[in-house]
C-alpha positions as CSV (number, residue, x, y, z in Angstrom):
1,M,127.6,188.4,125.9
2,G,125.8,186.3,123.3
3,K,125.0,182.7,123.8
4,W,127.4,181.3,121.2
5,K,130.2,183.5,122.4
6,A,129.7,182.2,125.8
7,I,129.7,178.6,124.5
8,V,133.0,179.3,122.7
9,M,134.5,180.7,125.9
10,A,133.3,177.8,127.9
11,I,134.9,175.3,125.4
12,G,138.1,177.3,125.6
13,L,138.1,177.1,129.4
14,A,137.4,173.4,129.3
15,A,140.4,172.9,127.0
16,L,142.5,174.9,129.3
17,L,141.4,172.8,132.2
18,A,141.9,169.5,130.4
19,G,145.2,169.0,132.2
20,C,145.6,166.7,135.1
21,G,145.4,166.5,138.9
22,E,148.2,165.6,141.3
23,R,148.7,163.0,144.0
24,G,149.0,163.3,147.7
25,E,147.8,162.1,151.2
26,E,144.6,160.2,151.9
27,R,142.0,162.3,153.8
28,G,139.3,159.8,154.6
29,A,138.1,156.2,154.6
30,G,136.6,154.6,151.5
31,E,132.9,153.9,151.0
32,S,131.3,150.9,149.4
33,S,130.8,151.3,145.6
34,A,127.3,151.8,144.1
35,P,126.0,153.1,140.8
36,S,126.3,156.8,140.5
37,R,123.3,158.5,141.9
38,Q,121.3,161.1,140.0
39,A,121.2,164.6,141.6
40,S,117.4,164.4,142.1
41,E,117.9,161.3,144.2
42,L,120.4,162.8,146.6
43,P,119.1,163.8,150.0
44,G,119.6,167.4,150.9
45,T,119.7,168.7,147.3
46,V,118.4,172.3,147.2
47,S,117.5,174.7,144.4
48,E,120.1,176.5,142.4
49,T,119.0,179.8,143.8
50,A,119.5,178.7,147.3
51,Q,122.8,176.9,146.3
52,T,124.4,180.1,145.0
53,D,123.8,181.9,148.3
54,W,126.8,180.7,150.3
55,S,126.4,183.2,153.2
56,E,124.1,181.0,155.3
57,F,125.8,177.6,154.4
58,A,128.5,176.4,156.8
59,P,129.7,172.9,155.7
60,T,131.9,170.9,158.0
61,T,133.1,168.3,155.5
62,A,134.2,168.3,151.9
63,T,134.2,165.0,150.0
64,V,135.9,164.6,146.7
65,S,135.5,161.8,144.1
66,R,136.6,161.2,140.5
67,S,133.6,162.3,138.4
68,Q,132.2,159.8,136.0
69,K,129.5,161.7,134.2
70,F,127.3,164.8,134.3
71,G,124.3,165.0,136.6
72,S,125.5,162.4,139.2
73,V,128.0,161.9,142.0
74,Y,130.4,159.0,141.9
75,P,130.2,157.5,145.4
76,A,133.7,156.0,145.6
77,V,135.4,158.6,147.8
78,L,138.8,159.8,146.7
79,G,139.4,162.0,149.8
80,R,137.5,163.6,152.6
81,F,138.4,166.9,154.2
82,S,137.2,168.0,157.6
83,E,139.8,170.5,158.9
84,V,138.2,174.0,159.1
85,E,140.8,175.6,156.9
86,E,140.4,172.9,154.2
87,V,136.7,173.1,154.0
88,E,136.8,176.9,154.0
89,A,139.0,176.8,151.0
90,F,136.4,174.9,149.0
91,V,133.6,177.2,150.1
92,R,135.7,180.3,149.4
93,A,136.4,179.1,145.9
94,A,132.7,178.5,145.2
95,E,131.6,181.8,146.8
96,N,134.2,183.9,144.9
97,A,133.5,182.2,141.6
98,K,132.0,184.3,138.8
99,R,129.0,183.0,136.9
100,I,129.6,182.4,133.2
101,D,126.9,183.8,130.8
102,G,125.1,181.5,128.5
103,M,124.9,177.7,128.5
104,L,128.0,175.5,128.8
105,D,129.3,173.0,126.3
106,V,132.3,171.4,128.1
107,A,134.2,168.2,128.5
108,N,133.2,165.9,131.4
109,P,134.1,167.0,134.9
110,E,137.3,165.9,136.6
111,Y,135.9,165.7,140.2
112,D,132.7,165.6,142.1
113,L,132.6,167.7,145.3
114,V,130.0,167.3,148.1
115,L,129.9,169.8,150.8
116,T,127.9,168.9,153.9
117,D,126.9,170.9,157.0
118,E,126.1,169.6,160.5
119,G,122.4,169.5,159.7
120,G,122.9,167.2,156.7
121,E,122.3,169.9,154.0
122,M,124.5,169.1,151.0
123,R,125.8,171.0,148.0
124,E,126.9,168.8,145.1
125,L,129.3,170.3,142.5
126,H,131.2,169.1,139.4
127,L,134.7,170.5,139.5
128,W,137.3,171.2,136.8
129,L,140.8,172.2,138.1
130,G,143.4,171.1,135.5
131,A,147.0,170.5,136.6
132,S,148.8,173.8,136.0
133,E,149.2,176.4,138.7
134,G,148.1,179.9,138.1
135,K,145.2,178.8,135.9
136,K,141.5,179.3,136.5
137,G,139.1,176.5,137.4
138,M,135.4,176.0,137.0
139,Y,132.4,174.3,138.7
140,T,128.8,173.6,138.0
141,F,126.1,172.3,140.3
142,V,125.4,168.7,139.8
143,S,121.7,169.6,139.5
144,D,122.4,172.3,136.9
145,T,125.2,171.3,134.6
146,G,124.4,174.0,132.0
147,T,125.4,176.9,134.3
148,G,129.1,177.4,135.0
149,F,131.1,179.4,137.5
150,T,134.8,180.4,136.9
151,I,137.1,179.9,139.9
152,G,139.8,182.5,140.2
153,E,143.5,181.5,139.9
154,A,144.4,181.8,143.6
155,D,141.3,179.8,144.7
156,A,141.9,177.2,142.0
157,D,145.5,176.8,143.2
158,A,144.4,176.3,146.7
159,L,142.0,173.5,145.6
160,R,144.7,171.9,143.4
161,K,147.0,171.7,146.5
162,L,144.2,170.1,148.6
163,V,143.3,167.5,145.9
164,G,147.0,167.0,145.3
165,A,147.3,165.9,149.0
166,I,145.1,162.9,148.5
167,D,146.8,159.5,148.7
168,Y,144.4,156.9,147.3
169,R,145.7,153.6,148.6
170,S,144.8,150.2,147.4
171,E,143.0,149.3,150.6
172,Q,140.6,152.3,150.1
173,A,140.1,151.4,146.4
174,A,139.2,147.9,147.4
175,A,136.8,149.1,150.1
176,N,135.2,151.3,147.5
177,G,134.4,148.2,145.4
178,E,136.8,149.1,142.6
179,I,138.7,146.4,140.8
180,V,142.2,146.7,142.3
181,R,145.3,145.4,140.4
182,S,148.5,145.7,142.4
183,P,151.8,143.9,142.7
184,S,150.2,141.7,145.4
185,G,147.4,140.5,143.0
186,L,143.9,141.3,141.8
187,A,141.0,142.2,144.1
188,N,137.2,142.4,143.6
189,T,137.3,140.3,140.5
190,D,133.5,139.6,140.9
191,R,132.9,143.3,139.9
192,W,134.4,142.5,136.5
193,L,132.4,139.4,136.1
194,D,129.2,141.3,137.0
195,F,130.2,143.9,134.3
196,L,130.7,141.2,131.7
197,L,127.3,139.7,132.5
198,D,125.4,143.0,132.3
199,F,127.3,143.9,129.1
200,G,126.4,140.6,127.5
201,E,122.7,141.3,128.3
202,G,122.9,144.8,127.0
203,K,122.2,146.3,130.4
204,P,123.9,149.6,131.7
205,A,127.0,148.7,133.6
206,E,130.1,150.2,135.1
207,A,133.6,148.7,135.8
208,H,136.3,150.7,137.6
209,V,139.8,149.4,137.5
210,V,142.6,150.8,139.6
211,T,146.2,149.6,138.8
212,Y,148.9,150.4,141.3
213,T,152.5,150.9,140.1
214,D,155.5,149.5,141.9
215,E,155.8,152.9,143.6
216,G,152.2,152.7,144.9
217,D,150.7,155.2,142.5
218,P,147.2,154.6,141.1
219,I,146.2,154.6,137.5
220,F,142.5,154.6,136.9
221,Q,140.5,152.9,134.0
222,D,136.8,153.4,133.9
223,L,134.4,151.6,131.6
224,L,130.8,152.9,131.4
225,F,128.4,150.9,129.2
226,E,125.1,152.3,128.1
227,G,123.2,152.5,124.8
228,G,125.5,149.9,123.1
229,T,128.7,151.9,123.7
230,I,131.5,151.6,126.2
231,V,132.9,154.9,127.3
232,Y,136.5,154.1,128.3
233,T,138.5,156.6,130.3
234,T,142.1,156.4,131.4
235,D,143.4,158.7,134.1
236,T,147.2,158.8,135.0
237,T,147.1,162.0,136.8
238,M,148.1,160.4,140.2
239,D,151.1,158.5,138.7
240,K,154.0,160.8,139.7
241,F,156.5,158.8,137.6
242,G,154.4,158.8,134.4
243,S,152.9,161.4,132.1
244,P,149.8,162.9,133.7
245,N,146.9,162.7,131.3
246,R,143.2,161.9,130.9
247,T,142.0,160.2,127.7
248,R,138.6,159.0,126.5
249,S,137.6,156.4,123.9
250,F,134.4,154.8,122.6
251,C,134.2,151.1,122.1
252,K,131.5,148.6,121.1
253,G,132.9,145.2,122.2
254,I,135.1,143.2,124.5
255,D,137.4,140.5,123.3
256,N,138.8,137.6,125.3
257,S,141.6,135.2,124.7
258,K,142.9,132.2,126.6
259,T,146.4,132.3,128.1
260,E,148.5,130.0,130.2
261,R,147.4,131.9,133.3
262,G,143.7,132.4,132.5
263,T,141.7,134.7,130.3
264,M,142.8,138.1,128.9
265,Y,140.1,140.7,128.2
266,T,140.6,143.6,125.9
267,L,138.4,146.3,124.3
268,A,137.3,145.9,120.7
269,Q,135.7,148.0,117.9
270,C,137.1,151.2,119.3
271,E,137.3,154.6,117.7
272,G,140.3,157.0,117.8
273,D,143.9,156.6,118.8
274,P,144.7,152.9,119.7
275,A,147.0,154.2,122.5
276,N,143.9,155.5,124.3
277,F,142.1,152.2,124.5
278,S,145.0,149.8,125.2
279,F,143.0,148.1,128.0
280,E,144.0,144.6,129.2
281,L,142.7,142.7,132.2
282,Q,144.0,139.2,133.0
283,M,141.7,137.0,135.0
284,E,143.6,134.1,136.6
285,N,142.6,130.5,136.4
286,D,141.1,129.2,139.7
């Protein structure tokens, strides 16, 4: 298969997988938030040749997070799996996957998956699952994002079921250092102020906002600033009463306006459909 044909196939697969995940039951406690770590900085990272040999690798835990960008693992844990059958499902999906010829050109990953054995060896993967049953999935290694592996329908369905069993509660989001907006109020407001400070100075910065509906479902809004542009992503795939979707926009500025309650922040100088960057964050007066 030629390189360009492989790229076209990979793009088609990415479009097929651009659907959304599901919600479910929490599997593990949260971890404190930190900037996404580059693969080369992660302990236990091994070469791609060794990674693709799954016969001697026996992980005991599988940790899933919402991926933010290629080449790094987002440390805010969405869910952790430790039951033997659960971990084996992740390993089986990776082991059975078929390598895609050529270099990939795909949309950003949906999830980061870290598999860890008792000795501390780790395999870090980017994962695409989509929302529809009976569809194929895909993964790459975090350390080699140009090489993809197609996950078969049955294995992808098994992973969708596991990820769909994660219940990401507000307490876990707060412990992860994310900005939490719920019916009970706003938590971790200092993270937003830190983001504004770095943004104002032109420094790379991240802000992750999790808004909880009245039913307790999370809606994710991620702002990644680097090189003069804010990459803004909205993820409603865990809102069971809404329309599951992931959208991405590119903005240059942040506006603020005074209200009776405090200061309202919105995104400015954005490209694309205005519905995709309707971000508002109200900071209350002290």
